[in-house]
C-alpha positions in Angstrom: -13.0 0.7 -26.1 -11.4 0.3 -22.8 -14.4 0.2 -20.4 -12.9 -2.6 -18.5 -9.9 -0.7 -17.4 -11.6 2.4 -15.9 -11.9 2.7 -12.2 -15.4 1.7 -11.0 -17.3 0.9 -8.0 -20.5 -1.2 -8.2 -23.5 0.8 -7.1 -26.5 -0.1 -9.6 -28.6 -3.2 -9.7 -27.6 -4.2 -13.2 -28.6 -5.2 -15.8 -32.1 -3.2 -15.6 -35.1 -4.8 -17.2 -36.2 -4.1 -20.8 -39.9 -4.6 -21.0 -42.6 -4.6 -23.6 -45.3 -1.9 -23.4 -48.3 -3.5 -25.4 -51.0 -1.3 -23.9 -49.3 2.0 -24.7 -48.3 0.6 -28.1 -52.0 -0.1 -28.8 -53.2 3.4 -27.4 -50.8 5.2 -29.6 -51.5 3.1 -32.6 -47.9 3.2 -34.1 -44.7 1.3 -33.5 -44.0 -1.5 -31.0 -42.8 0.4 -27.9 -40.6 -1.0 -25.2 -39.1 0.6 -22.0 -35.7 0.3 -20.5 -36.2 0.6 -16.8 -33.2 2.5 -15.5 -35.6 3.9 -12.8 -34.8 0.5 -11.1 -31.0 1.0 -10.8 -31.5 1.0 -7.0 -29.4 4.1 -5.9 -32.0 6.2 -3.8 -35.1 6.1 -5.9 -33.1 4.8 -9.0 -32.3 6.6 -12.1 -29.9 6.9 -15.1 -27.3 8.7 -12.9 -26.4 5.7 -11.0 -24.5 4.2 -14.1 -22.6 7.3 -14.4 -21.6 7.5 -10.7 -20.1 3.9 -10.8 -17.3 5.4 -12.9 -17.3 8.9 -11.4 -17.1 7.5 -7.8 -14.6 5.0 -8.7 -12.4 7.7 -10.0 -13.0 9.7 -6.6 -12.1 6.7 -4.4 -9.0 6.1 -6.6 -8.0 9.7 -5.9 -8.5 9.3 -2.2 -11.3 11.9 -2.0 -13.1 12.2 1.2 -16.0 14.3 0.1 -18.1 14.9 -3.1 -19.0 18.4 -4.4 -21.7 18.7 -7.0 -24.9 20.7 -7.9 -27.8 21.3 -10.2 -31.4 22.5 -9.9 -33.1 22.7 -6.6 -35.2 19.5 -7.0 -32.4 17.6 -8.8 -32.5 13.8 -9.2 -28.9 14.0 -10.0 -28.2 15.5 -6.5 -30.2 12.9 -5.0 -28.4 9.9 -6.5 -25.0 11.5 -6.0 -25.7 12.0 -2.3 -27.0 8.5 -2.0 -23.8 7.1 -3.7 -21.5 9.3 -1.6 -23.2 8.1 1.6 -23.0 4.6 0.6 -19.3 4.9 0.1 -18.8 6.7 3.3 -18.1 10.2 1.8 -19.4 13.6 2.8 -21.5 15.4 0.3 -22.0 19.1 -0.5 -24.8 20.2 -2.9 -24.8 23.7 -4.5 -28.4 24.2 -5.8 -29.9 26.8 -8.1 -32.8 28.4 -6.6 -34.8 31.7 -6.9 -32.6 33.7 -4.6 -29.5 33.0 -2.4 -30.2 30.8 0.6 -33.8 30.1 -0.3 -35.7 27.8 1.8 -39.1 26.1 0.9 -41.9 26.3 3.1 -42.2 22.6 3.0 -39.6 19.9 2.4 -40.7 17.7 -0.5 -39.5 15.7 -3.4 -35.9 15.4 -4.0 -35.1 18.2 -1.4 -36.6 16.3 1.3 -34.3 13.3 0.4 -31.3 15.7 0.2 -31.9 16.7 3.8 -32.7 13.3 5.0 -29.2 12.1 3.7 -27.5 14.9 5.7 -26.2 16.7 2.6 -24.7 20.2 3.3 -26.8 22.4 0.9 -26.1 25.9 -0.3 -28.7 27.6 -2.6 -27.6 30.2 -5.0 -28.9 32.1 -7.9 -27.8 30.5 -11.2 -25.4 33.2 -12.1 -23.4 32.5 -9.0 -23.5 28.8 -9.3 -19.9 28.3 -10.8 -18.4 30.8 -8.4 -20.1 28.9 -5.5 -18.7 25.7 -6.6 -15.2 27.0 -6.9 -15.5 28.6 -3.5 -16.6 25.3 -1.9 -13.7 23.5 -3.4 -11.2 26.1 -2.2 -12.7 26.3 1.3 -12.6 22.5 1.8 -9.0 22.2 0.4 -7.8 24.8 2.9 -9.5 23.0 5.7 -7.4 19.9 4.8 -10.1 17.9 3.1 -9.8 16.0 -0.4 -12.9 17.2 -2.3 -13.9 15.7 -5.6 -16.0 17.7 -8.0 -18.6 16.2 -10.3 -20.1 18.5 -12.8 -24.1 18.6 -13.4 -25.3 15.3 -14.4 -21.9 13.7 -14.4 -21.6 14.8 -18.0 -18.0 14.2 -18.6 -16.3 11.1 -20.3 -16.2 8.9 -17.3 -20.0 9.7 -16.8 -20.7 8.9 -20.4 -19.0 5.6 -20.0 -22.0 4.4 -17.9 -24.2 4.8 -21.1 -21.8 3.2 -23.4 -21.9 0.3 -21.0 -25.7 0.6 -20.8 -25.9 0.3 -24.7 -23.8 -2.9 -24.5 -26.4 -4.1 -21.9 -29.3 -3.2 -24.1 -27.7 -4.8 -27.2 -27.4 -8.0 -25.4 -30.9 -8.0 -24.0 -32.3 -7.2 -27.7 -30.4 -10.4 -28.8 -32.2 -12.3 -26.1 -35.6 -10.8 -26.9 -34.9 -11.3 -30.6 -35.7 -7.7 -31.3 -33.6 -5.0 -33.1 -34.4 -1.5 -31.6 -34.8 1.0 -34.4 -35.0 4.0 -32.1 -34.1 4.7 -28.6 -35.9 8.0 -27.1 -34.7 9.7 -23.9 -34.5 13.0 -22.1 -31.4 14.9 -22.7 -30.1 17.7 -20.5 -26.5 18.0 -19.6 -25.7 15.7 -22.4 -23.8 12.8 -20.9 -26.3 10.2 -21.3 -26.9 10.9 -24.9 -23.2 11.0 -25.6 -22.8 7.7 -24.1 -25.7 6.2 -26.0 -24.7 7.6 -29.2 -21.0 6.3 -28.8 -22.2 2.8 -27.7 -24.7 2.5 -30.7 -22.0 3.5 -33.1 -19.3 1.3 -31.6 -21.6 -1.8 -31.5 -23.1 -1.0 -34.9 -26.5 -1.5 -33.6 -28.4 0.7 -36.1 -30.4 2.2 -33.4 -31.1 5.9 -33.9 -30.9 7.8 -30.7 -33.3 10.6 -30.1 -32.7 13.1 -27.4 -35.7 15.1 -26.2 -34.2 18.4 -24.8 -35.4 19.2 -21.1 -34.0 22.9 -20.8 -33.8 26.1 -22.6 -31.0 25.4 -24.9 -31.5 25.5 -28.7 -31.2 22.3 -30.7 -27.8 23.5 -32.0 -26.5 24.2 -28.5 -27.7 20.9 -27.2 -26.0 19.0 -30.1 -22.8 20.9 -29.5 -22.8 20.1 -25.9 -23.2 16.4 -26.6 -20.5 16.5 -29.4 -18.1 18.0 -27.0 -18.5 15.2 -24.5 -18.0 12.6 -27.3 -14.8 14.3 -28.5 -13.5 14.5 -25.0 -14.2 10.9 -24.6 -12.1 9.6 -27.5 -8.8 9.3 -25.5 -10.5 8.5 -22.0 -12.7 5.8 -23.4 -10.3 4.6 -26.2 -13.0 5.2 -28.8 -12.0 3.8 -32.0 -14.9 5.0 -34.3 -15.7 8.4 -35.5 -19.1 9.8 -34.6 -20.7 11.8 -37.2 -22.6 14.9 -36.1 -25.7 13.5 -37.8 -25.9 10.7 -35.0 -26.8 13.5 -32.6 -30.5 13.8 -32.9 -32.2 16.5 -30.8 -36.0 17.6 -30.5 -36.5 20.6 -28.4 -40.1 21.3 -29.1 -41.4 19.5 -25.9 -39.8 21.4 -23.2 -42.8 23.8 -22.8 -41.7 26.9 -20.8 -38.3 25.2 -19.9 -36.6 23.2 -17.3 -38.9 22.6 -14.3 -41.9 24.0 -16.0 -45.1 21.9 -16.2 -47.1 21.7 -19.3 -50.2 20.1 -20.7 -48.1 17.8 -22.8 -45.8 16.7 -19.9 -49.0 16.1 -17.6 -50.6 14.1 -20.3 -47.4 12.0 -20.7 -47.4 11.1 -17.1 -51.0 10.3 -17.0 -50.9 8.1 -20.2 -48.0 5.9 -19.0 -49.6 5.6 -15.6 -52.9 4.7 -17.1 -51.7 2.3 -19.8 -48.8 0.4 -18.0 -48.8 1.4 -14.3 -45.5 3.0 -14.7 -44.5 6.4 -13.1 -42.4 9.1 -14.5 -41.5 12.5 -13.4 -43.3 15.5 -14.8 -40.1 17.3 -15.9 -37.5 15.1 -17.3 -38.9 11.7 -18.5 -42.3 13.4 -19.3 -40.5 15.6 -21.7 -39.2 12.4 -23.4 -42.7 10.7 -23.2 -44.4 13.9 -24.6 -41.9 13.6 -27.6 -42.6 9.8 -28.1 -46.4 10.3 -27.9 -46.2 13.3 -30.4 -43.9 11.4 -32.9 -46.3 8.6 -32.7 -49.4 10.8 -33.5 -47.5 12.4 -36.5 -46.8 9.0 -37.9 -42.9 9.4 -37.7 -42.6 5.8 -37.0 -43.4 2.8 -39.2 -45.6 0.0 -37.7 -42.8 -2.4 -37.9 -40.5 -0.1 -35.9 -39.4 -1.2 -32.4 -39.0 1.9 -30.2 -37.2 1.8 -26.9 -38.1 4.5 -24.3 -35.3 5.0 -21.5 -37.0 5.5 -18.2 -34.2 7.6 -16.4 -35.9 7.8 -13.0 -36.9 10.8 -11.0 -40.5 9.9 -10.3 -40.1 11.3 -6.7 -40.6 14.7 -8.3 -44.2 13.9 -8.8 -45.1 15.0 -5.4 -43.8 18.7 -5.7 -46.0 18.9 -8.8 -49.1 17.5 -7.3 -51.3 20.6 -7.7 -50.9 21.0 -11.4 -51.1 17.2 -11.8 -54.4 17.2 -9.8 -55.6 20.0 -12.0 -54.9 18.4 -15.2 -56.5 15.0 -14.0 -59.8 16.7 -13.1 -59.7 18.9 -16.3 -59.1 22.1 -14.7 -56.6 25.0 -15.5 -53.1 24.7 -13.9 -52.8 26.7 -10.8 -49.2 27.4 -11.8 -46.7 26.2 -14.4 -43.4 27.7 -13.0 -42.7 26.3 -9.6 -41.6 28.6 -6.7 -38.2 27.0 -6.5 -37.3 27.8 -10.1 -34.9 30.8 -10.7 -37.4 31.6 -13.3 -40.1 32.4 -10.7 -38.5 35.7 -9.6 
């Protein structure tokens, strides 16, 4: 695999720690649980996207780009880390964000949206059905103005982005050797699919024996999510010089924990946030990483793991999203009914 020859800029603080979680392990009464702290990558408030951006921004710089155009959901952690990476490299940043209506503006700046504004990103909010057209229009407008825009799709989920998590799997393998631990499972939140594709490729290429479990965070069916991950893996063969075949059975997806869908809060997600905070003092966001932790908690309760198993949880960052969800999290903590489950910035709110 030719990771070393790919263009890359160093953005993240690597390696991130792999830590034991004895209190959570004891509470759940199942396997030995560990955590990979990719919330500590150091780009903005940290997160998994920093690994992808090292390769994607490396390609942008190699192609002489002077601005980055990307987009995602309104409170996207991907947008935050991409804006931070662009600013660090002296590039302009345009964010096309999906919202409940075109040009929607929140009553208060909070969470990731506040960070986008502080970093001076140029922001365009559109309905999801207009998203692709808005991206194309931005690219066309900037080129006509003499700029050199570089487009990165949602989550950086293309072969160059997936390379970041092939490299993360190598890093994890080295840490497991130092710890004297073989990780039987790795659980993470899977959305646009690039992180899962990289982890699956890395685990297979290194013959780690680690089973990668993706907890889906949006409305796609299990089969749709698997197909998206498989497409990125197929597209990566030539780009990354992948020399092993990845069986479709390596792409494991659970979609039972998304609740109402992407951005929705649920009792299970709120519990996941609270349990990890109370047992280990570690904070996760109530959407993405909470979905993965809800999956881990439920699988432990259902005795899906052996006592002897070592399970690694990937903390992919995004805890700044706790603050826009403070009302339902407060209600959960006090044993009251959620005031809402669908946030007003979600396209599903209208």
